[in-house]
C-alpha positions in Angstrom: 146.1 39.9 102.7 144.1 42.2 101.0 140.3 42.0 100.9 139.5 40.3 97.7 136.0 41.0 95.1 134.5 39.0 92.0 135.3 40.8 88.8 133.4 39.8 85.7 134.6 40.9 82.5 134.5 39.3 78.9 137.6 38.7 76.7 137.5 38.0 73.2 138.8 34.4 72.9 141.7 35.0 71.2 143.2 37.1 74.1 141.5 34.1 76.7 143.2 31.6 74.9 146.8 33.4 74.9 145.7 34.0 79.2 144.9 30.4 79.6 148.4 29.1 77.3 150.6 32.2 79.8 148.3 30.8 82.9 149.4 27.7 81.9 153.5 28.5 81.3 153.9 30.1 84.6 151.9 27.1 86.2 149.7 30.5 87.9 145.8 30.6 88.0 143.9 32.2 85.2 142.4 34.7 88.1 146.1 35.3 89.2 147.4 36.5 85.9 144.8 38.3 85.1 144.8 40.0 88.7 148.7 41.0 87.9 148.1 42.3 84.6 145.7 44.1 85.9 147.5 45.5 88.4 150.4 46.9 86.2 148.5 48.8 83.9 146.7 50.2 87.0 150.2 51.4 88.3 151.5 52.3 84.9 149.0 54.9 84.4 148.4 55.9 87.4 152.6 56.9 87.4 151.6 58.4 83.8 148.4 60.2 85.0 150.7 61.3 88.1 153.7 62.6 85.1 151.3 64.4 83.1 149.7 66.9 86.1 153.1 66.9 87.2 154.7 68.5 83.4 151.2 70.7 83.4 152.0 72.5 87.0 155.9 73.3 85.6 154.0 74.5 82.7 151.9 76.3 84.3 154.8 78.2 86.5 156.4 78.7 83.1 158.9 76.2 83.9 159.9 75.0 80.3 163.1 74.2 78.2 165.3 76.8 76.6 165.8 76.2 73.2 169.3 75.4 73.4 167.9 72.2 76.0 166.3 70.8 73.7 168.5 71.0 70.4 171.4 69.5 72.8 168.7 66.6 73.5 167.5 66.2 70.0 171.4 66.0 69.3 171.9 63.2 72.2 169.0 61.1 70.6 170.0 61.1 66.9 173.8 60.0 67.9 172.1 57.2 69.9 169.7 56.2 67.0 172.7 56.0 65.2 
């Protein structure tokens, strides 16, 4: 099991009540639910930052979509939106 440490944070009363309801509904501790939410938040943001950095490296190398590629993508998304 990974080493754990204590983190204290402040939540507004509405968010704390939501956390308590979720904790009760899932039969998990408030600490477990909060830690899981933080884990997911950190993972998502690490992934997003990595993707942005990757895109910036591609842009620095001059790797851009052509106008035709952009137009095809726009048309595809317009069709899906209908």
